[in-house]
C-alpha positions, 0 to 999 in steps of 0.5 A, a space after each residue: 392346468 387343464 385347457 380352459 375354453 373361454 355361456 317395455 313395459 306395456 309398449 308394442 314394438 316392431 321387432 326386426 328379427 329375433 332378439 335375445 338376452 342371456 346371462 353367464 355366471 362363472 365361478 372358477 377354483 384352483 390356481 388361476 390368474 383371473 377373477 374367480 367369479 364373473 358375470 356377463 350379460 348379453 343382448 343379441 349376443 353383444 355384451 352389455 354388462 360385466 361384473 367380476 369378483 376383483 372389482 365388485 362392480 357391475 359395469 355397463 358395456 354399451 352406450 345404450 345401457 349406460 345412457 338409460 340406467 342410472 347409478 342405482 341400477 348398477 348398485 342393485 346389479 352389483 349387489 345381486 352378483 355379489 350375493 351369488 359369488 359365495 354361493 357359486 364358490 360353495 357349489 364348486 366345492 360340493 361338485 368337487 366332492 361329488 366327483 371325488 376331486 381335490 385339486 386342479 381348476 374347476 368351474 361352476 356356471 349358470 346360463 340362462 335367458 330368453 328369446 323373442 322371435 319376429 313372429 311373437 313366439 318366445 323361448 327360455 332356457 336355464 341350466 347349470 354346468 360343471 367343468 364346461 359340461 351339462 349338470 342340470 337344466 330346467 324343463 319349463 313344461 314339466 317344472 322338473 330338473 334334468 340331471 346330466 350325470 349321476 352326481 347331479 341327481 342329488 341336486 335334481 331331487 333337492 330342487 324339485 322339493 322346492 318351488 325353484 323351477 316354478 319361480 324360474 319359469 315365471 322369470 323366463 316367461 315374464 320378467 326376462 321378456 319384459 327386460 329384453 323388450 326394454 333393452 331393445 327399446 333402449 338400443 333400438 338403433 344399434 340392435 336393429 341395424 344391419 351391416 353386411 360382412 367384409 369377406 376375405 380368403 386368407 392363406 399363409 402359403 400356397 400349400 396351407 389351408 384356405 380360411 374364409 373370414 367374414 367380419 364386421 357384420 350385424 346381426 349375428 346370423 351368418 352362413 358360411 359354406 364352400 362350393 366345389 365346381 358349383 356344388 355344395 362341399 362339406 368335406 374337410 371344412 372346419 367352421 369356427 365359432 361366432 366371435 364378437 368384435 370390439 365395435 359390437 359387430 361379429 366375425 366368423 371363419 371357415 377353413 377348407 383343408 384341401 391340398 394344392 393339387 385339389 385346388 389346382 384341379 377344381 374350382 372352389 368358392 366360399 359363399 357367405 350369406 347374411 340377411 338378404 345378401 350373398 357374397 362369393 369369393 373364389 381362388 382369385 380373391 385369396 390373400 396369400 401374404 398374411 402381412 397384407 391382411 387388413 389391419 381391421 381384421 387383425 385388430 378385430 380378431 385380437 379383440 374378439 379373443 380377449 373378449 371370449 376369455 373375459 366372457 367365458 373363463 370356461 365353457 362360453 363356446 360350449 354354450 354358445 351353440 345352445 339357443 337359450 338365455 337369462 337377466 335381472 328383476 327390479 334389478 334386471 337379474 331376478 332369477 335365482 342364480 344363487 341356488 345351492 346344489 
């Protein structure tokens, strides 16, 4: 099995920074031990709704959505997701045929959503992926579909012969933003909080790479850099993905791969910037015994890994780095995620 990497109505609100809403629909075929179809909805990169084909239920994942939307909302959501399930299964088979594939684990994903910036500007994105790689994506300005490979050209022509692109443009520029504002109003206390990161330097033994680990911060925007003798140092650095913690906060790691002699002969430091706060850690702060790592870091990391597996099943990290997003209509998921390829 291949390696699978687990993508108000009328109210004027004062937004603290950028807010976003994203949806990730994922269908998987082959010999798998997890649901063949999942949907995850995110607001500001925090999960607020989850659905899978085993339970056939849309489940609230935050208190603010659970307290503000009643049973009929969740029933509508579930019906939308159930309707997409079979179409996604069919699309995997179509894609497999086009790529001349008959066996193995394969995935079909839809990733979409919208973003509202502090200055009032907005963005929207809508795209499909096959096996974790781009397949087709919407160009809202030209109302055309961009094919990422020859196999997607058939889909591009098929969809451009319909009003699919225009429908999604309206959704992304109107309905999506309306629901995003509504959700931000629901969760304002949570979504607009500011929590600084806890930063640790971790090293298994004196000969191992050093990892700068920032956790517990909110919102998600964080910068982790290294300095060598007071100057920015970009070489031999592996920056990890942004990961969610169980409590809705985030964590991220950056690892510096230099040998003991270079550490001894130079002064390295990790600089973490979040909101208006800067935290600097140096060699004096290194924890070299992993048994001494605070239990909160370990628990948070484990919870984050579990959540990433659930969220993406495949391709989540691939599309985390793309700043685009998707949501629901009278049910919050009004976009046509059931389009046939």
